[in-house]
C-alpha positions in Angstrom: -1.7 10.9 17.8 0.0 8.2 15.8 0.0 8.9 12.0 -2.5 6.9 10.0 -1.2 5.7 6.6 -3.5 6.2 3.6 -2.4 4.4 0.4 -4.2 5.0 -2.9 -3.8 2.1 -5.3 -4.8 3.3 -8.7 -4.4 -0.2 -10.2 -5.0 0.1 -14.0 -8.1 2.2 -13.9 -6.7 5.4 -15.3 -5.3 6.4 -18.7 -2.1 8.5 -19.0 -4.2 11.7 -19.3 -6.3 10.8 -16.3 -3.3 9.8 -14.2 -1.5 13.1 -14.9 -4.7 15.0 -14.2 -5.3 13.2 -10.9 -1.6 13.8 -9.9 -2.1 17.5 -10.5 -5.3 17.6 -8.5 -3.4 16.0 -5.6 -1.1 19.0 -5.5 -4.0 20.6 -3.7 -4.7 17.8 -1.2 -4.8 19.1 2.3 -2.7 16.6 4.4 -1.8 17.0 8.0 0.6 15.5 10.6 -2.1 13.0 11.4 -1.7 11.3 8.0 1.0 9.8 5.8 -0.3 9.6 2.2 1.0 7.4 -0.6 -0.3 6.7 -4.1 0.5 3.9 -6.5 -0.1 4.7 -10.2 0.2 2.5 -13.2 3.9 1.6 -13.7 3.9 3.3 -17.1 3.3 6.7 -15.4 5.3 6.3 -12.2 8.0 8.6 -13.2 5.8 11.4 -14.4 3.4 11.2 -11.4 6.4 11.2 -9.0 7.9 14.3 -10.7 4.6 16.1 -10.3 4.2 15.2 -6.6 7.9 15.7 -5.8 7.1 19.0 -4.0 4.5 17.5 -1.8 4.5 15.1 1.2 2.8 12.5 -0.9 4.9 9.4 -1.5 4.7 7.7 -4.9 5.1 3.9 -4.7 5.1 1.0 -7.2 2.3 -1.5 -7.5 4.5 -4.5 -7.8 8.0 -6.0 -7.9 9.2 -9.1 -9.7 12.8 -9.1 -8.6 15.4 -7.0 -6.8 18.3 -6.8 -9.3 18.3 -6.4 -13.1 18.3 -9.8 -14.8 16.7 -11.9 -17.5 13.1 -11.1 -16.6 11.1 -9.9 -19.6 8.3 -7.6 -18.4 9.7 -7.5 -14.9 9.9 -4.7 -12.4 13.1 -4.5 -10.3 13.8 -2.7 -7.1 17.0 -1.3 -8.6 15.3 0.3 -11.6 12.5 1.7 -9.3 15.2 3.3 -7.2 16.8 4.7 -10.4 13.6 6.8 -10.9 13.4 7.7 -7.2 10.6 5.2 -6.3 11.6 3.8 -3.0 8.7 1.5 -1.9 6.4 -1.0 -3.6 3.3 -3.0 -2.9 4.2 -6.7 -2.8 1.8 -9.7 -3.1 -1.4 -7.8 -3.8 -4.1 -10.4 -4.4 -4.4 -9.4 -8.1 -0.7 -10.0 -8.6 -0.3 -13.0 -6.3 -1.8 -15.4 -8.8 0.8 -14.7 -11.5 4.0 -13.9 -9.7 6.6 -15.9 -7.7 5.9 -16.4 -4.0 6.0 -13.3 -1.9 8.6 -14.8 0.4 11.1 -15.3 -2.4 10.7 -11.6 -3.4 11.1 -10.5 0.2 14.3 -12.6 0.6 15.7 -10.6 -2.4 14.7 -7.0 -1.4 15.1 -7.1 2.4 18.9 -7.5 2.3 19.1 -4.6 -0.2 17.0 -2.4 2.2 14.1 -1.8 -0.2 10.9 -0.9 1.8 7.6 -2.6 0.9 3.9 -2.9 1.7 3.2 -6.6 2.1 -0.4 -7.5 1.3 -1.9 -10.7 2.9 -5.3 -12.5 2.9 -4.5 -14.8 5.8 -2.2 -14.4 8.8 -0.2 -17.5 7.9 0.8 -15.8 4.6 3.0 -13.4 6.6 6.6 -14.5 6.9 7.1 -13.2 10.4 10.5 -14.8 10.7 12.1 -12.6 8.1 10.5 -9.2 9.0 12.4 -6.5 10.8 11.9 -2.9 12.1 14.7 -1.5 9.9 12.9 -1.0 6.6 9.6 0.8 7.6 7.8 -2.4 6.5 4.0 -2.0 6.2 1.5 -4.9 6.3 -2.0 -4.6 4.6 -4.8 -7.1 5.3 -7.0 -7.4 2.2 -9.7 -10.1 2.3 -9.9 -11.1 -1.4 -13.7 -11.3 -1.3 -13.8 -7.5 -0.4 -11.6 -6.2 -3.2 -13.5 -4.4 -5.8 -16.8 -5.9 -4.7 -18.2 -3.1 -2.7 -18.3 -5.4 0.3 -16.3 -4.4 3.3 -15.3 -6.6 6.2 -17.0 -5.9 9.5 -15.2 -3.9 12.2 -15.3 -6.9 14.4 -13.6 -9.1 11.7 -11.0 -6.4 10.9 -10.2 -6.1 14.6 -9.9 -9.8 15.0 -7.4 -10.2 12.2 -5.4 -7.1 13.0 -5.2 -7.9 16.7 -4.0 -11.4 15.8 -1.2 -10.0 13.6 -0.3 -7.3 16.1 0.0 -10.0 18.9 2.4 -12.0 16.8 4.4 -8.9 15.9 4.5 -7.9 19.6 5.9 -11.3 20.7 8.7 -10.8 18.1 9.4 -7.2 19.3 8.3 -5.8 16.0 6.5 -2.4 15.6 5.0 -2.8 12.1 1.8 -0.9 11.0 -1.1 -3.0 9.8 -3.5 -1.5 7.2 -6.9 -2.6 6.0 -7.8 -2.8 2.3 -11.0 -4.0 0.7 -13.7 -1.6 -0.8 -12.6 1.3 1.5 -14.6 4.4 0.6 -15.7 7.7 2.2 -18.8 6.1 3.8 -16.9 3.4 5.8 -13.3 4.9 6.2 -13.9 6.8 9.4 -15.2 3.8 11.3 -12.3 1.7 10.1 -9.6 4.3 10.8 -11.0 5.0 14.2 -10.1 1.5 15.3 -6.9 1.4 17.4 -6.0 -1.9 15.7 -6.0 -0.3 12.2 -3.0 1.8 11.3 -4.3 3.0 8.0 -6.1 1.9 4.8 -5.2 0.6 1.3 -7.7 2.3 -1.0 -8.5 1.0 -4.5 -11.2 2.5 -6.8 -12.0 5.4 -4.5 -8.4 6.6 -4.6 -8.8 7.3 -8.4 -11.5 10.0 -7.7 -10.0 13.1 -6.1 -13.0 14.1 -4.1 -13.4 10.6 -2.6 -9.7 10.3 -1.8 -9.7 13.7 -0.2 -12.7 12.8 1.9 -10.9 9.6 3.1 -7.7 11.5 3.9 -9.6 14.2 5.8 -11.7 11.7 7.8 -8.9 11.4 10.4 
């Protein structure tokens, strides 16, 4: 069975104490060869969470990037500095950052040449820059309809399959083998139906990933 990718995006829900507590709880998460698990904590706690989970198979990733190299960029997050603390992947263009950052394509044009892996979030298929993607970076795509993020509303399986099959068709024509995840109010009640779809390679989980029991249930649903 092909591995399903489960990414927990903690956003800014958790305090320092809560983030460290959740990271320690994740030491007991029962993962299997059916899953590949990643978590994305608040940037302030990335290093500590990564150190706690360094003995596990759980990959700690960044929530955002603003540039590749260090430069005049007050408040920015660079790929170089993430790598300095052993963070080797980041979400890019999440809908909650898209409104205030430079265009996703300009970020990708910086980090692809330096070989920095990423999870590219998109709301519509035409937001995906297919022409600059490749199979060399373990690129991941994540479909997240903005109306489903944090609302409790989840896209129907038919809708998810329609979007994912459209993306996979374009990728196939380009000879690319890039996984496509679904994100948008994923929770223990709906995750199995979503993950059972052949068109869905995993899920990007928001609020439910900040609660150990719920995240564990999602991971164990495969």
